[in-house]
C-alpha positions as CSV (number, residue, x, y, z in Angstrom):
1,X,-30.1,-13.5,1.7
2,X,-29.4,-9.8,1.2
3,X,-29.0,-9.4,5.0
4,X,-26.3,-12.1,5.1
5,X,-24.4,-10.5,2.2
6,X,-24.5,-7.1,3.8
7,X,-23.4,-8.6,7.2
8,X,-20.5,-10.4,5.6
9,X,-19.4,-7.2,3.7
10,X,-19.6,-5.2,6.9
11,X,-17.6,-7.8,8.9
12,X,-14.9,-7.9,6.2
13,X,-14.6,-4.1,6.2
14,X,-14.3,-4.0,9.9
15,X,-11.5,-6.6,9.8
16,X,-9.7,-4.7,7.0
17,X,-9.9,-1.4,8.9
18,X,-8.6,-2.9,12.1
19,X,-5.7,-4.6,10.4
20,X,-4.5,-1.4,8.8
21,X,-4.5,0.6,12.0
22,X,-1.9,-1.5,13.9
23,X,1.4,0.2,14.5
24,X,4.7,-1.7,14.8
25,X,6.7,-0.9,18.0
26,X,10.5,-1.6,18.2
27,X,12.6,-1.4,21.3
28,X,16.3,-0.9,22.2
29,X,17.9,-0.6,25.6
30,X,21.4,0.0,26.7
31,X,23.8,2.4,28.4
32,X,24.0,5.9,26.9
33,X,26.9,6.8,24.7
34,X,27.9,9.6,27.0
35,X,28.1,7.3,30.0
36,X,25.4,9.1,32.0
37,X,22.8,6.5,32.8
38,X,20.7,4.0,30.9
39,X,18.4,4.6,27.9
40,X,15.3,2.8,26.6
41,X,14.3,3.8,23.1
42,X,11.1,3.1,21.3
43,X,10.6,3.4,17.6
44,X,6.9,3.2,16.6
45,X,6.2,2.9,12.9
46,X,2.7,3.9,11.9
47,X,0.8,2.6,8.9
48,X,0.8,6.0,7.1
49,X,4.7,6.0,6.7
50,X,5.3,8.1,9.7
51,X,7.2,7.3,12.9
52,X,7.4,8.3,16.5
53,X,10.8,8.0,18.3
54,X,10.7,8.0,22.2
55,X,13.9,8.1,24.3
56,X,13.6,7.4,28.0
57,X,16.6,8.4,30.2
58,X,16.8,6.3,33.3
59,X,19.1,6.5,36.3
60,X,20.2,2.9,36.2
61,X,19.6,-0.4,34.5
62,X,17.3,-1.8,37.3
63,X,14.6,0.7,36.5
64,X,14.3,-0.4,32.8
65,X,11.1,-2.4,33.5
66,X,9.3,0.8,34.6
67,X,10.6,3.0,31.8
68,X,7.1,4.2,30.9
69,X,6.9,6.0,34.2
70,X,9.5,8.4,33.0
71,X,9.0,11.4,30.7
72,X,10.4,10.6,27.2
73,X,12.1,12.9,24.6
74,X,9.9,12.5,21.6
75,X,10.6,13.1,17.9
76,X,8.4,12.6,14.9
77,X,9.1,12.1,11.2
78,X,8.4,10.3,7.9
79,X,9.8,7.2,6.3
80,X,10.5,6.8,2.6
81,X,11.8,3.7,0.8
82,X,15.0,4.3,-1.2
83,X,16.2,1.2,-2.9
84,X,16.7,-1.6,-0.4
85,X,16.8,0.8,2.6
86,X,14.4,3.2,4.3
87,X,15.2,6.9,5.1
88,X,13.8,8.3,8.3
89,X,13.6,12.1,8.2
90,X,13.0,13.8,11.5
91,X,10.6,16.7,11.4
92,X,11.2,19.8,13.5
93,X,8.8,22.8,13.7
94,X,6.2,21.0,11.4
95,X,8.2,21.1,8.2
96,X,12.0,21.4,8.6
97,X,13.9,18.2,8.2
98,X,16.5,17.9,10.9
99,X,18.2,14.4,10.8
100,X,18.1,11.4,8.5
101,X,18.6,7.8,9.5
102,X,19.0,5.0,7.0
103,X,17.5,1.6,8.1
104,X,16.5,-1.9,7.1
105,X,13.1,-2.8,8.4
106,X,11.8,-6.4,8.9
107,X,9.0,-7.9,10.9
108,X,11.4,-8.7,13.7
109,X,13.8,-5.8,13.9
110,X,15.0,-2.4,12.6
111,X,18.7,-1.9,12.0
112,X,19.8,1.8,11.9
113,X,22.9,2.8,9.8
114,X,24.9,6.0,9.3
115,X,26.7,6.9,6.2
116,X,30.5,7.2,6.4
117,X,32.6,9.8,4.5
118,X,33.5,7.3,1.8
119,X,29.8,6.5,1.1
120,X,29.6,3.1,2.9
121,X,27.2,2.4,5.7
122,X,28.1,1.7,9.3
123,X,25.7,-0.1,11.6
124,X,24.6,2.0,14.6
125,X,22.1,0.0,16.6
126,X,19.3,-2.6,16.3
127,X,15.7,-2.4,17.6
128,X,13.7,-5.6,18.4
129,X,10.0,-5.7,17.8
130,X,7.8,-6.0,20.9
């Protein structure tokens, strides 16, 4: 009987550890704001309240299915919940905050906002979960 209890506890611990290690990946693709090519952006939110942002610059829209073959620009940061929104702080040189995004995060998408001069929020872009 003790063997079965130990086995059940071990299986439940393994399931719990596996469930906590899953990262959520969100994707956005579209033409770049400066008009030079096509971008595919990945936002990976880790379970420890950190994130990885990868931006792939492509020559044209046709190569978007093979975007992982390109070298991305990568940024890292932390996420903090502030009220109904989340703040993404980009970390440069291990500890210097560089840029902040404000977002709403759901299971299906992440919507990024910027703050206007009058204090209201303007929607920038949306990332869909893959």
